[in-house]
N, C-alpha and C positions, 0 to 999 in steps of 0.2 A: 720818243719816250726816253727819259733819262734813266740812269742806272738806279737812282733812288726809287723812281716810279716802278721800275721792273721788280725791284725787291719787295716793294709794298704789295704789288699785285700777286707776286709769288707767295708772299706770306698769307694774303687773303685766300688764295687757292688752297694752300695747305690747311688752313683753318676750316675751310668748307669741306675738304676731303675728310678731315678728322670728324667733323660733325656727322657726315654721312655714314662713316664707318662706325661711329659710336651710337648712332640712332637706333632705336629699337621700338617695336610696336608696344606702346605702353599698356595696351589692353591685355597683353599676355601676362605681364608681371609688374603692374604699376607700382607696387610697394617697394620694389627693389631698385628703382631708378629715380633720378631727379634731374632737373634741367638747370644748367648754368644760366643765371639771370643776366649774365653779361654777354656770352657768345652763343647761347642757345643750345649748346651741346648736351646730349643725353649722357648722363654719367651714372655708373653703378654707385649706389650709396656706399657700399663697402669700399670701393676704390677711392671715393672722395674722403671717407674717414681715414683711410690709410695714408692719404696725402695731406693730413692735417686740415681737412675741409678747405682745400685750395683746388680750384679747377686745374686739371692737368693739361688742358688745351690753352687757355688764355691767361692762366695765373690769377684769376679773380679770387679774392679772399672772401669766402662766405662768412657770415656772422656765426659765432659760436657762443654757446651759453656759458655761464660761470663755471659749472662743473667741468665742462670740457676744457676750458681755459686752465683750470687748476691742474688737470692731468697733463696738459701740454707743457706747462711752464715749470712745475715743481717736481723735485725728486720724489720718487714713489714712496707713499706712506709717510710723508713728512709734514703734510699740511694739517694743522689743528685749527678747527673753526672756533671762533670766539664770539661772545655776545649773541648767542643763538636766541636767547629769550626776549630780545628786543623786537617788538612787533608793532605794526602800524595800527592806529585807532582812527576813529571818525569824529574828531572833536567838533567839527562844524555841522555834523549830520547832513552832509552834502548830497545833493541829488541833481543830476542833469537828466540824461535820458534813462539813467539807471541809478539805483542807490550805490553810493561809494562802497558801502560794506559788501554789497554783492559783487562789485568789481574786484575788490580785494580777495574775496573768497574764490572767485573764478581764477584769478591769477595765481593764488596759492595752490589751488588744485592742479593747475596746468603745469606749474614749474617745480612743485614740491619745495618752494622757498617761502620764508616768512615775508620777505620784501625783496627789493630790487638790488641788494648787494649782499655778498658773502664776505665776512671779515675773518681774519685769522693769521696765524704765523706758520711759515713753512721754510723750506730750504731750496735754493737753486744752485746745483752743483756744490752743495755743502755750505753755501752762504745763507745764513738765517736772516729773515726779514719779515716784517709785518705787512700784510697786504689786504686791500679792499678791492673786490672784483665785482663789477656791476653786471647785471643780466638784463639785456634789452627785452627778453621774453616776458618779464614781469612789468606790465603796464608801460612798455616802452622805456624801461630803465629809469623811470622818472624818480626824482629826488623829493621824498616827503620827509616828515619829521624823523621817522625811524631810520631812514638812510643816513640823514645828517648826524643823528645820534651815534649810529654804529661807526661811521667814519671818524667822528670826533673821539669816541672812546678808544678806537684802535690807535689813533695817533697818541693819545695820552698813555696808553699801555706801552707803546714803542718808546716814549720818552722815559718811562720808568725802567724799562728793560734795556735802554740804550741800543735800540734796533733801528736800522734803516727802514723806510716805509716806501711801498709802491702802491699806487692806485691804478687799476685797469678800468678805464671808463668806457661805457657804452650806454648812451642816454639821450633822450629827447629834451631833457631839461627838468625844470621844477614841476612838481605834481600839482596840477591846477585844482584838484579836489580838496587840497589843504590850503589853498589861497596864500595869504601872507605868511602863514606858519611855515610853508615850504620855502618861501623866499628868504626867510630868516636863517635857513640852513646854509645859505651862501656865506653869510657873515660868520656864522658859528664855525663852519669847517675851515674858513680862511684864517680865523683867529687861531685855531688849533695848528694849522700849518705854520703860522708865525711862531708859535711856541716851539715847534719842532726845529725851526731854523735857529731860534735862540739857544736851543740845546746843542746845536752844531751837528745834527743828524741828517743824513742823506735822505732826500725826498725825490722819488722818481715817478713821473706820470707816463703811463702807457695809454695812448689814445687809440681806440679802435672804432670800427664802423658801427653806428655813427656816434659822434659826440657833439652835442649842441646845447644851447640854452644856458640855464643856471649852473650846470656842471662845468661847462667850458668857462663860464665867468667866475668860477670860484676855485675849488680845490683841484679841478681838472687841468689847469694850466699854470699852477704856481710852483711847479717842480724845479729842483736844481738842474735836473736833466729831463727833457721832454722827448719821448719816443713816440712816433706815430707808426701804426701798422700800415703796410703798403696798401694804397687805394682807399684808406679810410676817409670819410667825409667828416670834417671838423669845422665848427663855426659857432656863431651865436644865433642869429636869425637865419631862416632858410633862404636859399638862393632866390626863389620866386618872390618872397617878401621884399628882399633887398632890391631886386630889379624893378619891382613896382613902385618902390619908394624913391629911388634915384632916377628912374626912367632911362636906364641905360642897360645894355647887354653886358653881361660879365664874361670873363674868359671861360673857355670850356672846361678847364681844370680847376676853376675857382673852388675853394674850400676843400680841396683834396690834400692828402698828406704831402704829396709832392709839391703842390703849390705853396703850402706853408713852409716847407723846407727851403724852397727857392727864395722866399721872402723873409727868411730868418725867424720864423715863429715856432719852429720845432728844431731839435738838435739832430735827430736821427730818424730816417725812414727805414723800417726793417721789414723784410719778408718774414712771414710767420715761422718758417723753418729755422730762421736765424735768431729768433728772439731769445731763446734760452742762452745761447752762446753770448749774445750781446749783453744781456743782463748780468750774466756771470762775470764777464770782463769788467763791467762797470762796478759791480760789488767788490770784485777782487782789487781793483785799483783804489777804491775807497778805503780799503783796509790798510793800504800801505802807509 
């Protein structure tokens, strides 16, 4: 056994010990505990929240919703939401296994959001910026006409106010219930980003778990600086679709933030606890 093998086995033993120590009979208090989807450890929800929704055993970064992201990133009481009145409609009267209007109502009730993005202006360590934060809990963070409109209007507002812009992505892609209308948002948001570039304003993309499809192919990866949260899966088509198309096996870390950094497709991979500091540094340097 090599030294490296010994360390790996020791690490596995430590993780297993922590699993056993952390495990609890879920029947006694199931609402207080959750299980890490990566290492299987039972974790007190309160402990997980105190640790920024990151597993204390394996460092797995759980998905967080838009409201939680705002609390983690922005100075307290500085975030002001904009374009709240923009809401999705059902222009195609679309129906699959369920009416689209029913899906929208269910998602709005579940998340207390009008659609899959929150837009507004806030401060990070005193640095003011315009921000669009996507929420995967709302129909998989899919981009429909309302999402595209809110992102575009936010960028236009930033140009008027001469503010840097940050988008925080978490999306499965374009919203199929709006068909070509949702695909048009890719061009619309990309044109808005181009105008931001013409104005000489900073554009930051923060890619979180997961970012796929039309969002990746448009405003999600057009940033002057692209940051990916540790462990986030980022791509266009899903891994299985690609493997079935090319008839080849892909690397185990394919489409992860770390893989993209290694191949020059993102600039920074950051732990969640370091995001505020990293963003503040970038915004500070931009002001010089």
